[in-house]
Each structure stands twice: as structure tokens, then as C-alpha cells.
C-alpha positions as CSV (number, residue, x, y, z in Angstrom):
1,M,0.0,0.0,0.0
2,K,2.8,2.4,0.9
3,S,4.6,1.4,-2.3
4,G,1.6,2.3,-4.4
5,L,1.2,5.7,-2.6
6,L,4.8,6.4,-3.1
7,V,4.5,5.8,-6.9
8,V,1.5,8.1,-7.1
9,C,3.3,10.8,-5.2
10,L,6.4,10.6,-7.4
11,F,4.2,10.7,-10.5
12,V,2.3,13.8,-9.3
13,G,5.6,15.4,-8.2
14,A,7.2,14.7,-11.6
15,I,4.2,16.4,-13.4
16,T,4.4,19.4,-11.1
17,D,8.1,19.8,-11.6
18,L,7.7,19.4,-15.4
19,S,5.0,22.0,-15.6
20,C,7.0,24.5,-13.5
21,K,9.9,24.2,-15.9
22,E,7.9,24.8,-19.1
23,P,8.5,28.2,-20.6
24,L,5.6,30.7,-20.6
25,P,4.1,31.5,-24.0
26,A,5.8,34.4,-25.7
27,Y,4.1,37.8,-25.4
28,N,2.7,39.1,-28.7
29,D,1.9,42.7,-29.2
30,P,-1.8,43.4,-30.1
31,V,-2.4,43.4,-33.9
32,E,-5.7,45.0,-34.9
33,V,-5.9,48.0,-32.6
34,F,-6.7,50.9,-34.8
35,D,-9.4,51.9,-37.3
36,A,-8.5,54.5,-39.8
37,Y,-10.5,56.7,-42.2
38,A,-9.4,59.0,-45.0
39,Y,-11.7,61.6,-46.4
40,G,-11.7,65.1,-47.9
41,L,-13.8,68.1,-48.9
42,Y,-13.7,71.1,-51.3
43,A,-13.3,74.5,-49.7
44,I,-14.1,77.7,-51.6
45,S,-14.1,81.1,-50.0
46,L,-12.6,84.6,-50.3
47,Q,-9.4,83.2,-48.6
48,E,-8.9,79.9,-50.3
49,N,-9.8,77.6,-53.2
50,A,-8.5,74.2,-52.2
51,V,-9.1,70.6,-51.1
52,K,-8.9,69.7,-47.4
53,A,-7.7,66.1,-46.8
54,Y,-7.9,64.3,-43.5
55,M,-7.2,61.0,-41.9
56,T,-8.6,59.9,-38.5
57,I,-7.2,57.0,-36.5
58,V,-9.2,55.6,-33.7
59,N,-8.0,53.3,-30.8
60,T,-10.4,50.4,-31.0
61,Y,-8.4,48.3,-28.5
62,D,-9.7,47.9,-24.9
63,E,-6.5,49.3,-23.4
64,T,-4.7,52.6,-23.3
65,F,-1.6,53.2,-25.3
66,D,1.0,55.5,-23.8
67,G,4.5,56.0,-25.3
68,T,6.6,57.8,-27.9
69,A,4.7,58.1,-31.1
70,L,6.1,57.8,-34.6
71,L,3.2,59.6,-36.3
72,S,4.3,58.7,-39.8
73,G,2.5,57.6,-42.9
74,Q,1.1,59.0,-46.1
75,L,-2.2,60.3,-47.5
76,V,-2.9,60.0,-51.3
77,I,-5.5,61.9,-53.3
78,T,-6.3,60.6,-56.7
79,W,-8.5,62.1,-59.5
80,A,-10.9,59.4,-60.7
81,K,-10.9,60.6,-64.3
82,D,-7.1,60.3,-64.6
83,V,-5.5,58.1,-61.9
84,S,-2.1,59.3,-62.9
85,F,-3.1,62.7,-61.5
86,K,-2.5,62.3,-57.8
87,K,-1.1,64.0,-54.7
88,T,0.9,62.1,-52.2
89,V,1.8,63.6,-48.8
90,Q,4.2,62.0,-46.4
91,L,2.6,62.5,-43.0
92,T,4.6,63.6,-39.9
93,A,3.7,65.1,-36.6
94,S,3.5,68.5,-38.3
95,H,0.3,67.3,-40.0
96,L,-1.4,66.5,-36.7
97,I,-4.4,68.7,-36.3
98,Y,-6.0,66.9,-33.4
99,A,-4.7,64.8,-30.6
100,R,-6.2,65.3,-27.2
101,N,-3.2,63.9,-25.2
102,Y,-0.1,64.4,-27.3
103,N,3.0,66.1,-25.9
104,A,4.8,67.8,-28.8
105,G,7.8,68.4,-26.7
106,T,8.4,64.8,-25.6
107,G,6.7,63.1,-28.5
108,V,4.6,61.0,-26.1
109,L,1.0,60.1,-27.2
110,H,-1.5,58.9,-24.6
111,L,-4.4,57.2,-26.5
112,D,-7.3,55.9,-24.4
113,P,-9.8,53.3,-25.8
114,G,-12.1,55.1,-28.3
115,D,-9.9,58.1,-28.5
116,S,-8.6,59.4,-31.8
117,I,-6.1,61.5,-33.6
118,R,-6.4,63.4,-36.9
119,F,-4.0,64.3,-39.6
120,G,-4.8,67.0,-42.1
121,F,-3.5,69.2,-44.9
122,T,-4.6,71.7,-47.5
123,W,-4.0,70.8,-51.1
124,D,-3.7,73.5,-53.8
125,M,-4.8,70.9,-56.5
126,V,-1.3,70.6,-58.0
127,A,-0.4,67.0,-58.7
128,D,2.9,65.3,-57.8
129,D,4.1,65.8,-61.4
130,G,3.3,69.5,-61.3
131,R,0.1,69.5,-63.3
132,R,-2.7,71.8,-62.1
133,L,-6.2,70.6,-61.9
134,F,-7.5,74.1,-63.0
135,S,-5.5,73.9,-66.2
136,M,-7.1,70.6,-67.1
137,M,-10.7,71.9,-66.7
138,S,-13.0,73.8,-69.0
139,F,-15.3,76.3,-67.3
140,F,-18.7,77.8,-68.0
141,P,-20.9,80.4,-66.3
142,D,-22.8,79.1,-63.3
143,P,-26.5,79.5,-64.2
144,E,-27.3,79.9,-60.5
145,C,-24.6,82.5,-59.8
146,P,-24.0,85.3,-62.3
147,G,-20.3,86.1,-62.6
148,Q,-19.2,82.7,-61.3
149,F,-17.6,80.0,-63.5
150,I,-17.7,76.3,-62.6
151,S,-16.1,73.2,-64.1
152,A,-18.0,71.7,-67.1
153,E,-18.0,68.4,-65.3
154,P,-17.9,67.2,-61.7
155,I,-14.5,66.5,-60.1
156,R,-14.4,63.1,-58.2
157,L,-11.4,62.6,-55.9
158,S,-10.6,59.5,-53.8
159,F,-8.7,59.6,-50.5
160,E,-6.5,56.7,-49.2
161,G,-3.8,56.6,-46.5
162,T,-1.7,54.7,-44.0
163,A,-0.3,55.6,-40.6
164,L,2.1,54.1,-38.2
165,I,1.4,55.4,-34.7
166,Y,3.7,53.4,-32.5
167,S,6.7,51.2,-33.2
168,R,5.1,48.1,-31.7
169,T,1.7,48.5,-33.5
170,R,0.9,47.6,-37.1
171,T,0.4,50.2,-39.8
172,A,-3.2,51.4,-39.9
173,V,-4.7,51.3,-43.4
174,A,-7.4,53.9,-43.9
175,Q,-10.7,53.0,-45.4
176,G,-10.8,55.1,-48.5
177,S,-13.6,57.5,-49.5
178,Q,-14.6,59.7,-52.4
179,T,-15.8,63.3,-52.7
180,E,-17.4,65.0,-55.7
181,F,-17.8,68.7,-56.5
182,R,-17.8,71.3,-59.2
183,L,-14.6,73.2,-59.3
184,V,-15.1,77.0,-59.1
185,R,-12.6,79.1,-61.1
186,E,-12.5,81.9,-58.6
187,F,-14.6,83.0,-55.6
188,V,-17.7,85.2,-56.3
189,R,-20.1,86.4,-53.7
190,C,-23.4,85.6,-55.3
191,R,-26.8,87.0,-54.7
192,P,-29.4,84.5,-53.5
193,A,-30.6,82.3,-56.3
194,S,-34.0,82.1,-54.7
195,P,-35.7,83.3,-51.5
196,G,-34.0,81.7,-48.4
197,R,-31.1,80.3,-50.4
198,S,-27.7,81.9,-50.8
199,W,-24.5,80.8,-52.6
200,N,-20.9,81.1,-51.3
201,D,-22.0,82.7,-48.1
């Protein structure tokens, strides 16, 4: 009886000793932790005639990130009619237009779950190769705004981008989007086309 008990104890002891010597599984950094969105809009006013491009990155992970941020990536604008006509901007911290807890002095970014940061820049509609969108358009008088000239056809632009926020997280790939508008040759303050409606106000 004592012999059987001794065998059982030795067996249990061997298993316990073996399990204690097994290495712990290696730690893997979280993978899918950010959602990203690229988008843009056309801005026409007395001060500017340009395209605004943005990319927002959201922390979808259930933990807070806190550390030195890389804040690098790129944002690409492409004209649907001619995909060779595009603008590529290499993003840096200088393009950051919103980050609730970013210390520009130390480069440390604190990003809580659900929090976001946003990159942005203003594009003068000159492509990477030097072509100007204005020179590729024909314009005609806007029937709803005397004195204003608009492009003969709508302009459709697509926005795509990527961003690397921290060295230990994967590059966030933005879900692309499109915007469409009529290009205005120059700003004109129009009279209301009809009661209760105004243009370029």
C-alpha cells in the first residue's frame, strides 16, 4: 500500500516539476488595434480655393496606449478621371491637427480606448508631377450665380492613406472614400438664387 502511494506521489511530483519548468508562452503585441478613415472636402471662399484632406485614426483596442509616437504615414489623393493625376503627402507630426493627449515636446502620445487623432493638410490641387487641376478643366458660367464660373464636369477625388502610430503596432490602413464637387474658377459672392437660399456665403 505504501509502495503504491509512493508511486502516485512521485508521478504527481514529476508532473508538477515538469509544468514549472515549461516556458511561458511568448508575449505578442496586439495586432488589430486601430481603425483609420481617409476623407476630404472642397473649400471655396474669399481666402482659399483648395481641397482639405484628412485621416482619422481611432484606438479600437480595450486598453490605453502611452508612449513615444512615430506619427508617420502617407495620404494619397487621386483624380478618378485620370488616376495618374495624384497628390501624395508624407505625413509627420507636423500634419497632426487633433490629438487630445499628445505632448509635442516629448513626442509621447496617450491614447485611451475610443480616443482618436487626426492628420490633415490643405491641397492646392497641384499633382505630384506639377500638373494643375485648374488647367485641365474647362469652365462655363454658373447659371445659379452670375459672374461665377464652374467646371464643365464634376470632379471626383478618392482619398486613401496609411499611418504608423507606435513602433510596436501595425500600420493602420485607412478605409478610402470619395468626394465629388464642381470646381469653381474663382470665388464670387453671389446673390441668393431664390428666397431663403444663398450661394458662397
